[in-house]
N, C-alpha and C positions, 0 to 999 in steps of 0.2 A: 611464625617462622616461615620461610619462603619455601616453597616446594620445589626442589632441585628435580632437573631431570636426570637419566638418568648418565654414565660418565660416559657408555657407547653414546648415545645421544648426542652428547655434547660435546665431544671430539670427535665427532664423525667427518668427514670430509668437508661439507657444506659448515662444521660450525668447529670447523680445528681451531677456530683464536677464540674460542668461548671460555670461561672458565668457571668451574661448579664451586668450588673453595670458597670463596671468601666473598660475601653477602657486597661488605664498604665496598670491596678492590671492583668487584662487576660495577657496581653503581657510579663511580668515579671513572672508569672507563669508557662508561656509557655516557656520560655526561661531559667530557671531552670530544667526545665525535661531533657536540654540538651544543655551543655554550648556553642555548636558548632553551629553559625547563619547561617542559609541559604544563599544562594547564592548570591539571590537578595538582602539580608537583609543588608548584606557588605557593596555592594558598586552598583551604576546602574550600566550599560554594556560598557557606554564609560568610564568609571572610569575604567574599570576592564582589557578596553583593554586597554587604559593610559597606567596604571600601568605592563602589559605584554609585552608593548614593552617598556617602560627602566627598568624591568626585561631583556629580551631579548640581549638588549643592553648592560649592567652590563655582561651578559653573557658574551657574545661575546669580550668584552675589557678584560677580566680576562682571556677569551682563547686566545689572541690576539697573542701567540707564535705560535700557529699552521697556520695561515694567512700571507700570501704573499706577497698578490697585494689589493686593496679595493674592487673587484669585487668579492673575496673570503670572505671579512667581509662584504660586504650586504647580500652574499648568507648565511651564518653563523646567521647573526639577523636574518632574514626570518625563516633559519631552527630554530634557539633557539622559535620563538615568536609560531610558528603553534606548538611545541612542548608544550611549557608551558601551550594554549590554548589547546590542546589537555587533558593535564596530568588533571588540575583544572577542566574542562568542567568532565572528568569521574570519577575525585574521588569526586568530590562536589556532583553529582547526584547519584553517588555511596553511599555516606555517607547520604544524605537523604532519600532512600530507603531504607537503615537498621535503620534509627532514631529509628522507634520502638521497634525495640531489643536492639540498645544502652540506649534508655532509662531506662532498667533495670539493666545497669550494674554501674559498679563502676569508676569514673571517671579517675583511672590510667590503667583500662584497657582498657576504653572507647580512650583513648589519644593513646595506642599502638597498639590498631586494625585502628588510622586513621593516625599515623605514617605508617604505614605496607603500607595499601589503596596507600597511596599519593608516597610513593615509589617504590611500584611495578608497579604504574600507569607509573611514570617517565622513569623508564626501559623500559615497553614495548612501549613506546610514543616515546619514544627516539631512541630503534631500528628501531621500523616503520619508523622513517623521518630519520635516518641514510641509511637502504635499501633503501627510494628513491631517498636519495642525491648518492649515489653510481650506483643507473641503470641513472642518469642522469649526471652523469661524476662530479658531483661537488663534491664528496668525495673517495678519494682512499684507497682502502681495504686494511689494514695491523691489525696482530692481534693484534699487540700492539696497535696501533691507537685506534681501535676498541674499545676493552678492555678498555684500560686508560680514553674516553671520557664518557662511557657510566660509570666509578666508580667514576670518577671528577664530573659529574654533579651529579648522585646521592647522593653523600655526600653532597654535596652543595645543594640542596633540598631538602634532608633529615635534615639538620642543620636550615636550616630556618623553616621548617613543625613546630620542636621542638622550636623553637623562638617563632610562632604564637601560638601555643597551651598554652605554657607557660603564656603569653598576653590574649588568650581565656581564661582560668584558673582563672589566675588573676580579669579579669573584672565576674566570674562565681562566687566566690568567694564574691566578693563586693556586688553583686547583693544579694547572700543570706545574706549576713546580711543586707541586705537593707531588704529584708521580712521577718527576722525574726523580726528587727527594728519594722518594719510595724506591725506586727501580736502583737508582747507586747503592742506595743500603742495603738491597739483597743482594747487587752484582757482587760490594764488598762481600756480604757474608758468604757468597757461594765461592769468591775466591780464599776465603779461609780454609772453607771445607778442602776445595783442592789444594790446596798447599801441605793440608794435614793428612789427605789422601795419599798425596802423590808419590814424594819423596820414600818413607822409611819405606814403602808397600810397593813401591816400584824396583828398589835394591833388594828386597828378599824375593821378590816375584823374579827376577832375573837371574839368578844366584841359582833359584830352584829350578828354573829352565833348562841351565847352562848343563846342568847335570842329571836331567832327563834328554836332553838330547840324546847323549851317548848310552843311556841306560835303557830308556823306556820311549823310545822316540814318539807313538802313539799317545802316549800319555802327557807328550810334551804338546803335543799338536792342539790336544784337547785344552792345556791351561791354555795358552796361547786364544782359546776362543770365547774362554772365561774372560780373559784378562781384556781381551777389545771388548767384551758386551759390557764390563764395570766402567770403564775408561770413557767409550762412548756417551753411558750415561750420567759420568762423573760432569763431562765436560761441554753438556745439553743446555745447561744452564737452572736458573731458580724457576724449578715449575711442580704443580702438581699433578702427581703419576697415578692411576691406577694401583689399587694396592695388590695385586697381582703382580703387576711391574716390581714392585717394589721388594715384592717376598721372591720374585726369580734373582734379584740383581745380589740378595743376601745371599742367596742360592749361590747364585757366579762364587761372589767372595768368599763365602765359607768355604766352595770347593778348593781353589784356590791355597786358602790357609790350612786345608785339612792336607795336604799333599805334602806341607812344610812340616806341620805341627805333627802327625802320622796320628800315633792312639791319647793325644794329648787331649782331644779335643770330642765333646760327644754333644750334638744339639740334637732338641727334639721341640718340634713345633706341635702346638694347640692351635687351630686356626678355622674359621666360622666355613659353613658349607660353599659350595661355588656357585653359589644363587646369592648369599649373601656379600663375600667379596666381590657380586661382580660390579656391585654400585658402591664400593668405596672406593676411597682417595686418601692421598698422603703426598705429602712435598719430598721430592726425591733425594733419596739418598739419608733421610733419617732415624731409618732403624736400621739401615745399614751403618752407619756411624756409630750408635749406640753398640752395636754388635761388635765395631773395630777396635773400639777404646777398653770393651770388658778382654779380649783377645790380647792386646798391647799388656795391659796392667796386670791381667789374670792367668792367662793361658803361656804366657811366654816368660811370665817368670815366676811357672811352677815347674816343678817335678812329674806332680802325679797329673792324673785324669782329669780334668775342670769339664764338668757337666753345666749344659747352658740350656735353660726351658723358655721358651718365647710362648706367651697366651695370647689368642686376641680376641678380645668382645667389643661388639655394637650393639650397645643396649641404652636404652632413652634419648638416642640423639647423639651418642657419644660411644668416639672410640677408646676404649683403652685400650693398651700394648703394654702385657709386664713382660721383661727380660730378666730373670733370675737366675744369677750363675754361685754356683755351691764350690767357695773357698774353699782347698788343701789344704789342711791339719796344720801344716810346717806356713801359716802365713802370717805370722806376727810382720815383719817385712810389709807385708803385701798390704796389710789391713790401714797403715800408718799409710803409706802410700793412695791409697785410694781416695780416699779421701780430698786432696788436692786433684787430682786427675783425672774423679768423674766427674766434669763441669760438662754445662751440656747449653751452654748458656746462646753460642752460635744458631745452633740447631734449633734452641727454643724461640729462636726471635723470628726465625724463616717459618715457623710453624703459626706463630700469631699471625704473619704478614698478612698469611693464606686461610687462617681457620678462625683469626679471632683472638680476645687479649684473653681470652679463659684457657685458651691453649698453652701446653706447660709439657718439659719432663724431668721429672726428677730422681735423686738418686738417693738409696740408702744402705748404707755399709755398717753389717754386724760382721761380730769373728765368725760365724757362719758363712753367711752369704750376703753378694750385692745383689741388690732388687734396684732395676731400675724401671720404671712408668712413664708411658709417652702417654698423654691425655690431651682431647682438641673433640672441638665439636663436629658432627655429620650429622645431619638430617635423612634418615632414611626413606628414599623418594617410595618407596614400596606404600609408605601411608599416605 
């Protein structure tokens, strides 16, 4: 698995656009910056050598009219192999060196530059190989033979380069479409969460605020601060945040609801120490949305005090958050309704989009308690 850098490092000012949550998304974003992949990302070294050998054999067969015996044919294959290897190595490493410059250019312009680089390198390397063959007596120099060989091979390499660029461009467009679809899906899921958070919560908070303005102005001011922090986070878009920030958002939310629910709610936290939480991340409002549903479907329907326990562990590269609520004794109606209302499909999809398909949010309802578990992979940067 990839060793992630710490959250603070990845989200510092110079790395503010970096993501540490999902490897696939990070790789997709990196590839979209410049559609030509790196040399070793295309094939392994032995695959390159095998491909170059067959390419050299193909060129030698195409140019067989200039071969008079088997020895010259073998020499021509070796010469093509050396020339192709030098061309590809010099071209791809030059392209990698210019990658930061190419990222700022349009695709068509980059394609022209790449075609020019590979073509020029082909001419230079072929010239060097022909000069070496002349010195060893493997190639008899005539101006026509020398020029025709260079022109012939340059046209072939340019043609195959154009074909390769068209293939890469098609894959780039497919990845772009995939990224746009991915962003639209996340945006739609985020809009659903906003719509679920806003209506009931907004009106309940306004009513609480109106009553506090007259009876307890200082507490009303505190409530406004909590509301501001929570709504600012909910409209910041789909993203991963530090776990400490998510806990702070949950505390803002609980502080607001505890004013309205009075003594009907008791929440206890079991969190890792600060050094462990320092590198933990989660998608924004994932934990908050679970707590919110528990309050809506359990606490608000009960006349008794409801105890909610939140336990967070991070072991063996997996984060497990267990949110359990003890159901009140008069919970017959609640027990039947909870199975239908405790659904976290949208939240789980958002979690999978950032942390992979092994992420999930599951709820289990018994006649005594409801337990919701948020489970997703996150490698420990300290390992």
